C-alpha positions in Angstrom: -47.2 2.9 15.1 -45.6 5.6 17.2 -43.5 8.1 15.3 -41.2 10.8 16.6 -40.0 14.0 15.2 -37.1 16.2 16.1 -36.9 19.9 15.9 -35.2 21.0 12.7 -32.6 22.8 14.7 -31.7 19.7 16.6 -31.9 16.7 14.2 -31.1 13.1 15.3 -27.4 12.6 14.8 -26.0 9.6 12.9 -22.9 8.0 14.3 -22.3 6.0 11.1 -23.9 6.0 7.7 -23.5 3.8 4.6 -23.4 5.9 1.5 -24.9 4.3 -1.6 -22.9 3.7 -4.7 -24.9 6.1 -6.8 -24.1 9.0 -4.5 -20.4 8.0 -4.5 -20.5 7.9 -8.3 -21.7 11.5 -8.5 -18.9 12.6 -6.2 -16.3 10.8 -8.3 -17.6 12.3 -11.6 -17.7 15.8 -10.1 -14.3 15.7 -8.4 -12.0 13.4 -10.5 -11.0 13.5 -14.2 -12.2 10.0 -14.8 -15.1 10.5 -17.2 -18.4 8.7 -16.9 -18.7 6.0 -14.2 -20.6 3.0 -15.5 -20.9 1.3 -12.1 -20.1 2.0 -8.5 -20.8 -0.8 -6.1 -20.2 -1.1 -2.3 -17.7 -4.0 -1.8 -17.2 -3.8 1.9 -18.5 -1.8 4.8 -16.5 -1.8 8.0 -13.5 0.1 9.3 -13.8 2.0 5.9 -16.3 1.7 3.1 -14.9 0.3 -0.1 -16.4 0.7 -3.6 -15.5 -1.0 -6.8 -15.8 1.5 -9.7 -16.1 0.7 -13.4 -15.4 3.5 -15.9 -16.8 3.9 -19.4 -13.5 2.9 -21.0 -13.5 -0.4 -19.1 -10.9 0.7 -16.4 -11.6 -0.2 -12.8 -10.5 1.6 -9.7 -11.3 1.4 -6.0 -12.9 4.3 -4.0 -12.5 4.3 -0.2 -14.6 6.4 2.1 -12.7 6.7 5.4 -14.4 6.1 8.7 -14.5 8.9 11.3 -11.9 7.8 13.9 -11.9 8.2 17.7 -8.2 8.9 17.6 -8.7 11.8 15.2 -8.7 12.6 11.5 -7.8 9.9 9.0 -4.2 9.9 8.0 -5.2 10.2 4.3 -2.8 13.1 3.3 0.2 11.1 4.5 -1.0 7.8 3.2 -1.8 9.0 -0.3 1.3 11.1 -0.7 3.5 8.1 0.5 1.8 5.8 -1.9 2.3 8.2 -4.7 6.0 8.4 -3.8 6.3 4.6 -3.5 4.7 4.1 -6.9 7.0 6.5 -8.6 10.0 4.8 -6.9 9.0 1.4 -8.3 7.1 -0.3 -5.5 4.1 -2.4 -6.4 1.4 -0.6 -4.5 -2.1 0.7 -5.2 -1.4 4.3 -6.0 -3.9 7.1 -5.4 -5.7 8.9 -8.3 -5.4 12.7 -8.5 -8.6 14.7 -8.1 -9.3 17.9 -10.0 -7.0 20.6 -8.7 -4.3 18.2 -7.7 -5.6 16.9 -4.4 -5.3 13.2 -3.6 -8.6 13.0 -1.7 -11.9 15.0 -1.3 -14.3 15.5 1.6 -17.8 13.9 1.5 -20.3 15.5 3.9 -21.9 12.4 5.3 -24.8 12.6 7.9 -22.3 12.0 10.7 -19.9 14.6 9.4 -17.1 15.0 6.8 -15.4 11.8 5.6 -12.4 11.6 3.3 -12.8 9.9 -0.1 -9.8 8.7 -2.0 -9.5 6.7 -5.3 -6.8 4.0 -5.8 -5.6 1.7 -8.5 -7.5 -1.5 -8.9 -5.2 -4.4 -8.2 -5.8 -7.7 -10.0 -4.8 -11.0 -8.7 -5.8 -12.9 -5.5 -5.0 -12.5 -1.8 -2.1 -14.3 -0.3 -2.4 -18.1 0.0 -0.2 -20.8 1.3 2.3 -21.0 -1.6 5.9 -20.5 -0.4 6.8 -18.3 -3.4 3.9 -15.9 -2.6 4.7 -15.6 1.1 8.4 -15.0 0.2 7.4 -12.3 -2.4 5.2 -10.5 0.2 8.1 -10.3 2.6 10.5 -9.1 -0.1 8.1 -6.4 -1.2 7.5 -5.2 2.3 11.3 -4.7 2.6 11.4 -2.7 -0.7 8.6 -0.5 0.6 10.6 0.2 3.8 13.7 1.0 1.7 11.9 3.2 -0.9 10.0 5.2 1.8 13.2 6.4 3.4 13.5 9.5 1.2 9.8 10.4 1.4 9.4 14.1 2.0 5.6 14.6 1.8 3.0 15.5 4.4 3.9 14.1 7.8 1.9 11.4 9.4 -0.7 12.4 12.0 0.2 9.3 14.0 3.4 7.6 15.2 3.0 3.8 15.6 4.7 4.0 19.0 3.8 2.2 22.3 1.2 4.9 23.2 -0.6 4.3 19.9 -0.3 0.5 19.8 -0.8 -0.4 23.5 -1.5 2.3 26.0 -4.3 4.2 24.3 -6.0 1.0 23.1 -5.9 -0.4 26.7 -7.6 2.8 27.9 -10.4 2.4 25.3 -10.9 -1.3 26.2 -11.1 -0.6 30.0 -13.7 2.2 29.3 -16.1 -0.4 27.8 -19.3 -0.6 29.9 -20.1 -4.0 31.3 -16.7 -5.5 30.6 -16.3 -8.3 33.2 -14.0 -7.3 36.0 -12.0 -10.5 35.6 -11.4 -9.6 32.0 -10.4 -6.0 33.0 -7.9 -7.5 35.4 -6.5 -9.8 32.7 -6.1 -7.0 30.2 -4.4 -4.8 32.8 -2.1 -7.6 33.9 -1.0 -8.5 30.3 -0.4 -4.8 29.5 1.7 -4.4 32.7 3.8 -7.3 31.7 4.2 -5.9 28.2 5.3 -2.6 29.6 8.1 -4.5 31.4 9.1 -6.0 28.1 9.0 -2.6 26.4 11.4 -1.3 29.0 14.1 -3.7 27.7 13.7 -2.8 24.0 16.4 -0.4 23.0 17.6 0.8 19.6 14.7 -0.7 17.6 14.7 0.2 13.9 12.1 2.6 12.6 10.4 2.4 9.2 7.4 3.6 7.4 5.1 0.8 8.5 2.4 -0.6 6.3 0.7 -1.4 9.6 -1.5 -4.2 8.4 0.7 -6.7 6.5 -1.2 -9.9 7.2 -1.8 -11.1 3.7 -5.3 -9.9 3.0 -4.0 -6.5 2.0 -1.7 -8.0 -0.7 -2.7 -9.3 -4.1 -0.5 -11.9 -5.9 0.1 -12.0 -9.6 2.7 -13.4 -12.1 5.3 -10.9 -13.3 6.5 -10.7 -16.9 9.4 -13.1 -16.0 7.1 -15.5 -14.3 8.1 -14.5 -10.8 5.4 -13.9 -8.3 4.6 -10.3 -7.6 3.1 -9.0 -4.3 1.1 -5.8 -4.7 0.2 -3.9 -1.5 -2.8 -1.7 -0.7 -4.7 -0.5 2.4 -2.0 1.7 4.1 -4.5 3.6 6.2 -3.2 2.1 9.5 0.4 2.8 8.6 2.8 5.5 9.7 6.3 5.9 11.1 6.8 3.0 13.6 8.8 -0.1 14.5 10.2 -2.6 12.0 9.4 -5.3 14.5 5.8 -4.4 14.6 5.4 -4.4 10.8 6.9 -7.9 10.7 4.9 -9.1 13.7 1.5 -8.5 12.0 2.1 -11.5 9.7 3.0 -13.8 12.6 0.1 -12.6 14.7 -2.3 -13.3 11.9 -1.1 -16.9 11.5 -1.3 -17.5 15.2 -4.7 -15.9 15.7 -6.2 -17.5 12.6 -5.7 -20.9 14.0 -6.1 -20.0 17.7 -2.6 -21.2 18.6 -0.9 -20.6 21.9 2.5 -21.0 20.2 3.7 -21.5 16.7 3.5 -25.0 15.3 5.5 -26.4 12.4 3.1 -24.9 9.8 3.3 -21.4 11.3 7.0 -21.5 11.7 7.4 -22.6 8.1 5.3 -19.8 6.8 7.0 -17.3 9.0 10.3 -18.5 7.7 9.3 -17.9 4.1 8.1 -14.4 5.0 11.2 -13.4 7.0 13.6 -15.0 4.4 11.8 -13.0 1.7 12.3 -9.8 3.7 16.0 -10.7 4.4 16.6 -11.3 0.7 16.2 -7.6 0.2 17.1 -6.1 3.6 18.7 -7.6 6.8 16.7 -7.7 10.0 18.8 -6.6 13.0 18.8 -9.1 15.8 17.3 -6.6 18.3 14.3 -6.1 16.0 13.9 -9.8 15.3 13.9 -10.7 19.0 11.2 -8.0 19.7 8.7 -9.5 17.2 6.9 -11.7 19.7 6.4 -8.8 22.0 4.8 -6.9 19.1 2.6 -9.9 18.3 1.0 -9.4 21.7 0.8 -5.7 21.3 -0.8 -6.0 17.9 -3.9 -7.6 19.4 -4.3 -4.7 21.9 -4.2 -2.3 19.0 -6.8 -4.1 17.0 -9.2 -4.6 19.9 -8.7 -1.0 20.8 -9.8 0.0 17.3 -13.0 -2.1 17.8 -13.5 -0.4 21.2 -13.2 3.0 19.6 -16.1 2.1 17.3 -18.4 0.6 20.0 -20.9 3.5 19.5 -21.7 2.0 16.0 -20.6 -1.6 16.3 -22.3 -2.3 19.7 -21.2 -3.9 22.9 -22.0 -7.4 21.7 -18.6 -7.9 20.1 -17.0 -7.6 23.6 -19.4 -10.0 25.3 -18.7 -13.1 23.3 -16.4 -15.7 24.7 -14.0 -15.3 21.8 -12.9 -11.8 23.1 -11.6 -13.3 26.4 -10.2 -16.4 24.7 -8.2 -14.3 22.3 -6.6 -12.4 25.1 -5.8 -15.7 26.9 -3.8 -16.4 23.7 -2.1 -13.0 24.0 -1.1 -13.9 27.5 0.8 -16.9 26.2 2.3 -15.1 23.2 4.0 -12.4 25.3 6.2 -15.1 27.0 7.5 -16.7 23.8 10.6 -16.0 21.9 10.4 -15.2 18.2 10.6 -18.4 16.2 13.5 -18.9 13.8 16.8 -17.2 13.7 
């Protein structure tokens, strides 16, 4: 077997590492007033690494080790301060836990460089299903989050969820991918150009503190004391100041993409109606924002694929070579020409 060594002054650099639960447990016990940690287990590795933590008193929490991002540093200072504000204001969100000294996150020196570690409330319940009451409750709680965040005065967001962030920079990342078929490049550029035309007509759109990823899997459902369904939100790391229409569009995008639909069918329109009616039960949606939703459904897919493209150095090129990548953007091409379902 051939082995290689590197000079100690020039070690091989890791682009992504998975840190074991035992190491994260030590960091938690050293930096947070939580007492002994009985168990710390990696739940999910991906855009971030998520650990389920069990304390000696039986409490559970979630530790999240942020990924290093192509776009810059994680938005953890804004995210954790906003969540702390929302929790105090009465929103049902996974609030951050305070570290020793009052910080809401700590730095972990991973092999690839420093990564932010934050601890959040453990949310019981189950992810969103098909029940009308649950979908309605999610829409209503998103509206409350938007309202309660209006008087937030903490650290500013590192990112604005504007058209540069959601469309233009993701497109640049996608077009920079090596071996992307020329026909696919042309399709991406053509769709983006058409979306730019749509953007030019969008005026006076409402701005909110976006969750950024309200597709249902970042919401857990439980029964409240009065029997009403409660939607609790977590995973705000893709959030920031942005467009109301975008935060609403993510839900519709997920329902269309999940079933590979070129246009909403009756089932999707029904679920979308529950979600929007839930939102409107708390806060009206201006017509200009509602009409812009389908444009943002298409833009959302550029943002997500741009995030994958920014991680190609650790996820590999294979994800962009499969037929599904092109097929999904063929759906996007259809979505951009649609009007928002409902009224």
